[in-house]
C-alpha positions as a Python dict, from the first residue, in 0.01 Angstrom:
ca = {
    (1, 'M'): (0, 0, 0),
    (2, 'D'): (-317, -185, 87),
    (3, 'F'): (-445, -492, -94),
    (4, 'F'): (-709, -315, -305),
    (5, 'T'): (-463, -57, -434),
    (6, 'W'): (-217, -333, -517),
    (7, 'L'): (-493, -527, -691),
    (8, 'S'): (-599, -227, -900),
    (9, 'L'): (-239, -184, -1020),
    (10, 'A'): (-165, -556, -1056),
    (11, 'S'): (-52, -729, -1371),
    (12, 'D'): (-239, -1008, -1546),
    (13, 'A'): (-20, -1265, -1372),
    (14, 'A'): (-116, -1125, -1033),
    (15, 'W'): (-483, -1144, -1130),
    (16, 'L'): (-436, -1506, -1234),
    (17, 'A'): (-275, -1586, -900),
    (18, 'V'): (-548, -1412, -699),
    (19, 'L'): (-830, -1574, -895),
    (20, 'G'): (-655, -1911, -872),
    (21, 'A'): (-635, -1875, -495),
    (22, 'G'): (-1006, -1790, -493),
    (23, 'F'): (-1085, -2105, -690),
    (24, 'I'): (-874, -2312, -448),
    (25, 'L'): (-1060, -2161, -152),
    (26, 'F'): (-1395, -2240, -312),
    (27, 'A'): (-1273, -2595, -378),
    (28, 'G'): (-1199, -2622, -8),
    (29, 'F'): (-1552, -2506, 69),
    (30, 'A'): (-1693, -2767, -171),
    (31, 'M'): (-1483, -3037, -5),
    (32, 'F'): (-1615, -2931, 336),
    (33, 'M'): (-1975, -2943, 211),
    (34, 'E'): (-1923, -3291, 65),
    (35, 'W'): (-1775, -3408, 396),
    (36, 'R'): (-2073, -3260, 576),
    (37, 'R'): (-2318, -3438, 345),
    (38, 'N'): (-2139, -3772, 391),
    (39, 'R'): (-2185, -3755, 768),
    (40, 'Y'): (-2562, -3810, 738),
    (41, 'R'): (-2672, -4161, 823),
    (42, 'S'): (-2998, -4157, 632),
    (43, 'L'): (-2975, -4043, 272),
    (44, 'D'): (-3352, -4081, 235),
    (45, 'R'): (-3400, -3735, 384),
    (46, 'L'): (-3290, -3538, 79),
    (47, 'E'): (-3414, -3208, 215),
    (48, 'K'): (-3128, -3214, 466),
    (49, 'V'): (-2865, -3376, 245),
    (50, 'G'): (-2894, -3157, -64),
    (51, 'W'): (-2862, -3214, -433),
    (52, 'V'): (-2548, -3016, -528),
    (53, 'P'): (-2271, -3230, -685),
    (54, 'W'): (-1997, -3105, -450),
    (55, 'T'): (-1739, -3357, -567),
    (56, 'I'): (-1760, -3239, -928),
    (57, 'I'): (-1747, -2876, -817),
    (58, 'F'): (-1442, -2953, -600),
    (59, 'I'): (-1255, -3126, -882),
    (60, 'G'): (-1335, -2854, -1135),
    (61, 'C'): (-1247, -2563, -906),
    (62, 'F'): (-931, -2731, -781),
    (63, 'F'): (-790, -2796, -1127),
    (64, 'I'): (-887, -2454, -1260),
    (65, 'G'): (-735, -2285, -954),
    (66, 'A'): (-420, -2493, -967),
    (67, 'G'): (-374, -2413, -1336),
    (68, 'M'): (-419, -2044, -1273),
    (69, 'L'): (-171, -2052, -986),
    (70, 'V'): (83, -2244, -1193),
    (71, 'M'): (65, -1976, -1464),
    (72, 'G'): (55, -1675, -1231),
    (73, 'V'): (293, -1741, -943),
    (74, 'P'): (622, -1778, -1136),
    (75, 'V'): (577, -1431, -1286),
    (76, 'L'): (506, -1285, -944),
    (77, 'L'): (816, -1450, -801),
    (78, 'G'): (1030, -1297, -1077),
    (79, 'E'): (1129, -1623, -1244),
    (80, 'N'): (1003, -1514, -1586),
}
């Protein structure tokens, strides 16, 4: 069974786990972008640095993803 078939037949707990993993991956992307922005020596050149609050996005996505994984993974592992 491929992933998309499994996902179409998945329970709510599986959806929570998959979406939680997606949020964690996006949090990793936000952390990478914040690291990239911090490497610039001159913050006066805002056109290269950017204006997106990557730290806030990282914190929000990480905690949302972790909460979704905490609720979804035990059901998938058969502990509930």
